[in-house]
N, C-alpha and C positions, 0 to 999 in steps of 0.2 A: 071647449077648445084645448087641445093638448100641444105643448111645446117641448121639444127636445133641444137642449142647448149643448152643443159639442164645442169644447174649447181646447185649443192647443196651447198649453202653458209656456211652450218655448217660442211661440210665434213672436216675431218682432222683438227678440231678446227680452221676453217677459211681458210684453204689452198685452198678450192675451189674458193673463190673470188680472192685470190692471183694469181692463175693460169689463171683465166678468164682475169684478167688485162694483163697478159703477152700474152695470146692468141690473144687479140684484136690487137696487133701490127703486127700480121702475117696473118690476114684474110681479109684485105681490098679488095682483088681482088675477094672475094667470095660473093654470095648472101646468107645472113644468117640472122637468128633471134636468140635472146637469151631468154630463159625461165628460171626463177629462182624459185626453189621450196621453198615453205613456210611450207608445212606439208606433212605427209605421203600420198602417192598415187599421188602427183602432178606430179612426173616424169613419171608415167604411163600415166596420162591424156595428158601431153604434147607430149609424144612419140606417143600416139594413134592419136592425132590431126596431127602430122607430117606425119605419115603413110597415113592417109586419104588425106592429101594434097600433096602426092607424093614427099616428100623430099627424096633426094638421100642419104644423110648422117645424122646420128644423133650422135652428140658428147656428151658424158657423162663426165662431170667434177664432180666426186664424188667418193664414195666408193662402196663396194659390194652391199649394200642395194639399192643404186640408180641404179646401173647396173641391178639388179634384176627387179626393177620396169619397167625400159625401155624395158627389154627383154620380159615382159608380152605382150607388144604391138607389138613387131617386129618379134616374132616367126612366121615363115612361110611367111614372107614378103620380099620384095627386098631391103628395106632400109638397109644401111650398118652402123654398130655400130663402132664408133671411141671412144676409151677409153683414157682419160687423167686422170691418177690416182691422186685422191686427198684424198683417204681414209686413215684410221688408220691401219686397218688390211690388206687390199689390197690382199686378198687371190686369187681371181679369176684372177687378172692381172698377178700373178706369172705363171699362165698357158697360159693366152691369150695374154699377152703383153700390154704395154701402150705406147702411143705416146707423146713425149714432144711437147709443143706448138710451139717451133721454128722449129720442124721437120714436121709440119702438111702439108705444101705445097708439100714437097718431097714425103711424104707418099701417098697423094692423087694422085700425078703425077705417082708414081710407081704402084698404084692401086693393091697392093698385098692383095687379099681378101681370107680369109679362112672361110669355112663353119664349124660350130661346132654344136654338139648335144645339145639339151635341154631335160629336163625330165618333163613330165606331171604328176601332182599329183591330184588325184580326192579324195575329202573329203567332207562329208556332202552335197553331191549334187553339190558342187562347184569345180572349177578347178584352178590350179595355176602351173606355171612352175618354175623350178630352173635350174641354169646353172653350179653351182659349187658343193656344198655339202648340203645334207639333213641329219639331225641328230635327233635321237629320244632318249629321256631319259636324262641321266646325262649331255651330251653335250648341249642339249637344255636348261637345267636349268642354265648352265654356261653362255650361251649367254643371257638369260633373266636377269641375274644379271649384266652382262656387260652393257646391254642396258639401265639400270637404271642410269648409270653414265653419267653426263653431259660432263665431260672432260675425254677423254680416251687416252691411249698411248699403246705401244706394251706390256707393263707389266700388263695392266688391265685384260686381259683375263687370264693370268697365275695366277694372284692373285685370280680371280674368280674360277679357277679350284681347287685351294686349299680350298677356302671357302665352295664350294659346296660339298666337301668330307663329311662334317658333316651331310649333308642331303641325302647322298647316299642311294638309294633304288633299288631293283630289280623289274622288271615288268614281269608278265606272258604274253608271247606273242606267237602268231601263225604266222609264216612267210611262205608264199607260193611262191616258186621260181620254175618256169617251172612245172614239175610234182612232185616236192619234197615239203614236208611239214616239217618245223622245228618248234618244240615246246619246250618251256623251259623258264627259268628265265634269263633275260638279263638286264644289267645296261645301255647299250648304243648300239645303232645301227647306223653305219655310211654308208650312201648311197652316193657314190661318182661318179661324172662326171669329176671333176677336182682333182688336187692333194692335195691342201693345205686348212687348216682351222686354226682358232685361231691365226691369225697374223703370219703365216709362219710355223705352225706345220704341219708335213707331214701326212696327213690323209690317203692317198691312193697312195703309191709310183708308182704303175703301171698304174694309170688312165691317159687317154689321152682324150682331149675334143672332138675329132672326130673319136674315134675308134668304135663307134656304140655299145658299151656295158656299163653297169653300174656295178661298183664294190660295193659289200656289205660286210661290216665287222661287225660281231655281237660279242660283248663282253659279255661273260657269267657272272653270278652272282659271284662276288668276294668281299673280305672284303675291308674296307677303307684303311687299311695298305697295302694290296697287290696293290691296285690301286695307292696309293702314291708311292710305290716302282717302279711302271711302268711309272712314270711321264716322265722320259727321253725317254722311248720307245714311248710315245705318241707324243713327239716332233720330234723324228727322223723317225717315221713310222714303227719301228720294232715290235710294239705291235701286228701287224698282224701275226707274226711268233710264237706267244705264243699259248699254248694249250688251253688257255681260250678264244681264238678268233676263230670264224668260218668265213671263207672267201668264198664268192661265186661270180659268175658273172651272169648277166641276162639282159634281156630287159624289163621284166615285173615282178613286185613284188606286193604282197598283204600282208598287216600287220593288224592283229586284236588282240584283247585281252584286257588287262588292258588299261585304259586311260593313255596315255603317252604323255608328251609334245614334240612338234616337232618344229624344226627350219629349215629354208631353206635360204641359202645365208645370214645368219646373222640376220634373222627376225624370232621371235617366233610367230607362227601363229595359230596352231590348235592341235588337238589330234587325235589318232586313232579312228576308222579304216580308213585306206588309201589304195588306189591302185596307183601304180606308173608305168609309161610306158615311155620308151625312145622314143624321137622324133629325128631321125637322120638328120644331115645336115640342121638344121632348123633356124640357126641364122648366118648372115654374119658379119664378123668382119674384119676391116682393120688392117693389121699388120704394125708394125714400118718399116721404110725404110730399 
């Protein structure tokens, strides 16, 4: 049994290294290597190498961004992802679960593995996967603001939500879902595989990681004041019940129109046009004991 441990030392303002030190006390019986990230894309490269070398497990000690990078390498492969949560927002683990260092041996012994879906995004002739949430528009601008902060906590995102209200704009978009075309002005589009975003805000209350569908929530053009008044609904997920929100489910989506910022799993990456397609049962995750 071979284990590759990928740790983001900056995750959770240093919590990654703290958890690694604890983990070392419980892995003496395993054949393992440790890879420490220093810059963006390192986690992907380390995971890619581990897959090539037929490692059985890849342990991620980091947050949503580190998990996303690792998943780029393990989609469709047999390597099993073990998450030891060290993130600040920690949205994906709210759906997928996290294993404590002291419980690792029992979790591996129990070998309770779940297959979860990923979502393939094609943009500018390139591809990338996400496993939790993709957001276009206002939410992506919020995450861009958050990512500029060196030190983050659970309130950082909520402060950014308020700050970005002053720059709120609507985008003319064309969304193709199955045989339906939806056109109009939207301030935000949430495409969900998981339930949570923004450090525990309920993005898509009915989403399940392995239900083989994508939930889409499209918020129409509204005023700054109206959006501010919806803030509580953005937290508890009831914004989807408003008449200003269009809700759909799909396996394939195409979005074009105005250039609109896009974030996936907490990283702002590109703009439209994009095509999106579900990849069912494509990632193996070890569940807690």
